C-alpha positions in Angstrom: 29.7 43.8 -57.2 31.1 43.8 -54.0 34.5 42.3 -53.5 35.5 40.7 -49.9 38.4 39.2 -48.8 38.8 36.7 -46.2 40.8 34.2 -44.8 39.1 30.7 -43.6 40.2 28.2 -40.8 39.1 25.8 -38.6 39.7 25.2 -34.7 39.1 21.8 -33.8 36.8 21.3 -36.0 34.8 24.5 -36.0 35.4 27.3 -38.9 36.4 30.9 -38.7 36.2 33.2 -41.3 38.6 36.2 -40.5 37.8 39.3 -42.8 40.8 41.6 -43.3 39.0 43.9 -45.6 35.3 44.5 -45.8 35.4 46.8 -48.5 32.3 48.9 -49.7 30.8 47.0 -46.8 32.4 48.3 -44.0 35.2 51.0 -43.2 38.1 50.2 -40.5 36.9 51.7 -37.0 37.6 50.6 -33.5 35.3 48.0 -31.6 33.1 50.4 -29.8 32.4 52.2 -33.3 31.0 49.2 -34.8 28.9 48.1 -31.8 27.7 51.7 -31.8 26.5 51.7 -35.1 24.7 48.4 -34.6 23.1 49.4 -31.0 19.3 49.1 -31.0 16.5 50.7 -28.6 16.8 47.8 -26.4 20.3 47.5 -26.0 20.8 45.0 -28.1 22.9 44.8 -31.3 21.8 44.5 -34.8 24.2 43.5 -37.1 23.2 44.2 -40.9 22.3 41.3 -43.2 24.9 41.6 -45.6 26.9 40.9 -43.2 25.1 37.8 -41.6 25.0 36.5 -45.1 29.0 36.4 -45.2 29.0 33.3 -42.8 25.8 31.8 -44.0 24.4 29.3 -46.6 25.4 29.8 -49.6 28.7 31.2 -48.6 29.5 29.2 -45.8 29.0 26.3 -43.7 26.5 26.9 -41.4 28.7 26.7 -38.1 30.8 29.4 -39.5 31.8 32.3 -37.2 33.2 35.7 -39.1 35.4 38.2 -37.3 36.0 41.5 -38.1 39.7 42.6 -37.7 39.7 46.5 -36.7 41.7 48.9 -34.5 41.8 49.0 -30.9 41.0 52.1 -28.9 43.6 51.1 -26.7 47.4 52.0 -27.4 48.7 48.5 -25.8 46.6 46.0 -27.9 47.4 44.6 -31.1 43.8 45.1 -32.3 40.4 44.6 -31.9 37.9 41.7 -33.3 33.7 41.5 -33.3 32.7 38.4 -33.7 29.1 37.3 -35.3 27.8 34.4 -36.5 24.8 33.9 -39.1 22.2 34.7 -36.3 24.2 37.8 -34.7 26.7 39.3 -32.5 28.9 37.2 -30.3 30.1 38.6 -26.9 33.7 36.5 -27.4 34.6 33.7 -29.4 37.2 31.0 -27.8 37.8 29.1 -31.0 37.3 32.2 -33.1 40.1 33.9 -31.6 42.3 30.8 -31.7 41.8 31.0 -35.5 42.1 35.1 -35.6 45.5 34.6 -34.1 46.5 31.6 -36.7 45.2 33.8 -39.6 47.4 36.8 -38.5 50.5 34.2 -38.0 50.2 33.0 -41.4 49.4 36.4 -42.5 52.6 37.5 -40.8 51.2 40.1 -38.9 51.6 38.4 -35.5 55.1 36.6 -34.2 55.5 34.8 -31.5 54.9 36.2 -27.6 51.7 37.5 -26.1 49.2 40.0 -28.0 46.2 41.5 -26.3 42.8 42.0 -28.4 39.8 44.0 -27.7 36.7 42.4 -27.6 32.9 43.8 -27.6 32.8 42.1 -23.8 36.8 43.1 -22.8 40.7 42.2 -23.4 41.9 38.8 -24.2 45.3 37.4 -24.5 46.7 35.2 -27.2 50.2 33.4 -26.8 51.6 32.2 -29.5 54.6 29.7 -30.4 57.6 29.8 -27.7 55.7 31.2 -24.9 53.3 28.3 -24.9 56.2 26.2 -23.5 56.4 25.6 -20.3 52.6 26.8 -19.4 50.4 24.9 -17.8 49.6 21.6 -19.2 53.5 21.4 -20.6 54.5 20.4 -24.4 56.3 21.8 -27.1 55.9 24.1 -29.1 53.3 22.5 -31.9 51.5 25.1 -33.3 49.0 25.5 -30.4 47.6 28.7 -29.5 46.6 29.7 -25.7 43.7 32.1 -24.9 43.5 33.9 -21.5 39.7 34.6 -21.7 38.0 37.4 -19.9 36.8 36.8 -16.2 33.9 33.9 -16.3 31.5 33.0 -13.2 28.6 30.9 -12.3 25.6 33.3 -11.8 23.0 30.9 -10.6 23.7 26.9 -9.9 21.5 24.4 -10.1 18.2 25.8 -11.9 15.3 23.3 -13.0 13.2 23.6 -15.8 10.5 21.5 -17.5 11.4 20.0 -20.6 9.2 17.8 -22.3 8.0 16.9 -19.1 10.9 15.9 -17.6 13.2 18.0 -15.0 16.3 19.1 -16.7 19.2 20.5 -14.2 21.9 23.2 -15.2 23.8 26.3 -14.2 23.7 29.3 -15.5 27.5 30.8 -16.3 28.9 33.4 -18.2 32.3 32.7 -20.1 31.9 35.4 -22.7 28.4 34.2 -23.7 25.8 32.9 -21.8 25.6 29.3 -21.1 23.0 26.9 -19.5 25.5 23.6 -18.7 24.2 20.4 -17.9 25.5 17.7 -16.4 24.7 14.4 -18.5 25.4 11.0 -17.8 24.5 9.8 -21.5 27.3 9.7 -24.0 27.3 12.4 -26.6 28.5 11.4 -29.9 27.4 12.1 -33.6 25.4 9.0 -33.6 22.9 10.8 -31.5 23.3 14.1 -33.5 19.2 14.7 -34.0 18.4 13.9 -30.3 20.9 16.2 -29.1 20.2 18.9 -31.1 16.3 18.5 -29.8 17.3 18.1 -26.4 19.2 21.4 -26.4 17.0 23.1 -28.5 13.9 22.3 -26.3 16.2 23.5 -23.1 16.7 26.7 -24.7 13.0 27.1 -25.5 12.1 26.2 -21.7 14.5 28.8 -20.7 13.1 31.5 -22.7 9.0 30.0 -21.8 10.3 30.3 -18.0 12.3 33.4 -18.1 15.7 32.2 -16.8 18.0 34.5 -18.0 21.4 35.9 -17.3 22.7 38.7 -15.6 20.6 41.9 -16.1 18.0 39.8 -18.4 20.6 38.6 -21.2 19.6 35.9 -23.0 20.9 32.4 -22.7 21.7 31.7 -26.3 24.2 28.8 -25.9 23.2 25.1 -24.2 26.4 23.4 -23.6 25.9 19.6 -22.2 28.6 18.2 -20.8 29.1 14.3 -20.5 31.5 11.2 -20.1 34.7 11.6 -22.3 35.6 9.1 -24.8 39.5 9.8 -24.8 41.0 8.0 -21.8 43.2 10.9 -21.1 40.1 13.7 -21.4 37.7 14.6 -18.6 34.5 15.4 -20.2 33.0 15.6 -23.4 30.5 18.4 -24.6 27.8 19.3 -27.4 27.0 22.6 -27.3 24.4 24.8 -29.2 25.1 27.8 -30.7 22.8 30.8 -31.4 22.1 30.0 -35.0 21.1 26.4 -34.2 24.1 24.9 -35.3 26.3 22.6 -33.0 29.9 23.5 -32.0 32.5 21.0 -34.0 35.0 22.6 -31.6 34.9 22.0 -27.6 33.6 25.8 -27.5 35.9 28.2 -25.6 33.3 30.2 -24.0 31.7 27.3 -23.1 35.0 25.7 -21.6 35.4 28.8 -19.7 31.9 28.8 -18.3 32.1 25.0 -17.6 35.8 25.8 -15.4 33.9 28.8 -13.6 31.3 26.2 -12.5 33.8 23.3 -11.6 35.8 26.0 -9.6 32.5 27.1 -7.9 31.8 23.7 -7.1 35.6 23.3 -5.5 36.1 20.3 -8.3 38.8 21.6 -10.0 41.7 23.5 -8.7 43.7 26.7 -9.9 46.1 25.5 -12.5 44.8 21.8 -12.7 44.1 21.2 -16.4 40.6 20.2 -17.6 41.0 18.5 -21.2 37.7 19.2 -22.7 36.7 17.0 -25.8 34.4 18.5 -28.6 31.4 16.1 -29.9 33.6 15.4 -32.6 36.6 14.2 -30.5 39.1 17.2 -30.8 40.4 18.7 -27.9 41.1 22.0 -25.9 43.0 22.0 -22.5 41.8 24.4 -20.1 42.9 25.8 -16.7 42.2 28.6 -14.4 43.4 31.4 -11.8 40.9 32.8 -9.4 40.2 36.3 -10.4 38.3 37.7 -7.3 35.0 36.9 -5.5 33.4 34.0 -7.3 35.2 34.6 -10.8 38.0 33.0 -12.6 40.8 34.1 -15.4 40.4 30.6 -17.6 43.0 30.0 -20.3 42.1 27.7 -23.5 44.7 26.3 -25.5 44.2 24.6 -29.1 45.3 24.7 -32.6 43.7 26.4 -35.9 44.5 25.3 -39.5 44.2 27.4 -42.5 41.8 26.3 -45.1 41.4 29.0 -47.9 42.3 32.4 -48.4 39.6 33.5 -50.4 37.8 36.4 -52.0 33.6 36.7 -51.9 31.3 38.2 -54.3 28.4 40.2 -53.5 26.4 40.7 -56.7 23.6 42.9 -56.4 21.6 41.1 -58.5 21.6 37.8 -56.3 18.5 37.4 -53.8 21.0 35.5 -51.4 23.0 38.5 -51.4 22.0 40.0 -48.1 19.3 37.5 -46.2 21.1 34.2 -47.2 19.6 31.1 -48.5 17.5 30.4 -45.7 15.9 33.2 -45.6 15.1 33.7 -49.1 12.1 36.2 -50.3 9.0 34.1 -51.3 
């Protein structure tokens, strides 16, 4: 029976499970070695089902994102991280990075100041505690964590797709993952969860049908609806469909980065101006950006994470859900 140590947290409502030691399921190796081991013939990534099962039912809530802490190939970095959900690998994960930083701080591995981490799609910087004081948006040290995300950009603007006989218009944008960003006039809340899920799933299917992709034919696996806020001091509320079919409980760090890129491209948000993004739960990220060259921005996301458990997971060889997870049980 294998045992795996993990620390659970949630970032503004969205769960992260950080693996400090995968035991028999994997040795410590840098990010690029993990990716090389998972690379498929078509250029994608195929994560072993034994790992995917660690962030899916029955061992985790469907929205859980896993984070493998590993060495970095860059000496000026604090480490590397590979994110994944039950659907497979993620390029970056904003809420997961905040959860990772909170976990490492909880364990005494990360102190105040700036720390760089290597991800599969580039380096990100996290800032803890006192370094957040006096940054854009102000505010004293209250445990919030800032992320300087990878450069983000809008790839295509005003793309129309037919969804159930109606035209849906959105932007294709990169924020560490590929998003279809749709401005909605309707309210986004949990009372309309079923219709919002059906709507975003239908949009994703329409994009696949019409072969609307990100750069180099990349699959657009996140659908982000942005509507009017409920909080008086917020700018927007969103509903984000993730690749595994779960919705994001947080305001989604990479999705907010993609939204900032669209706002910047339309000159609707100035550099350094704070954008307050609500999640469908009402939790909050503060975000802003600086220009990063032609048509690109360097976004910063700020939020909080809370530790919820230190746990040891067991994988029994006799357990039929040890690899595929409960939703893919063999018949």
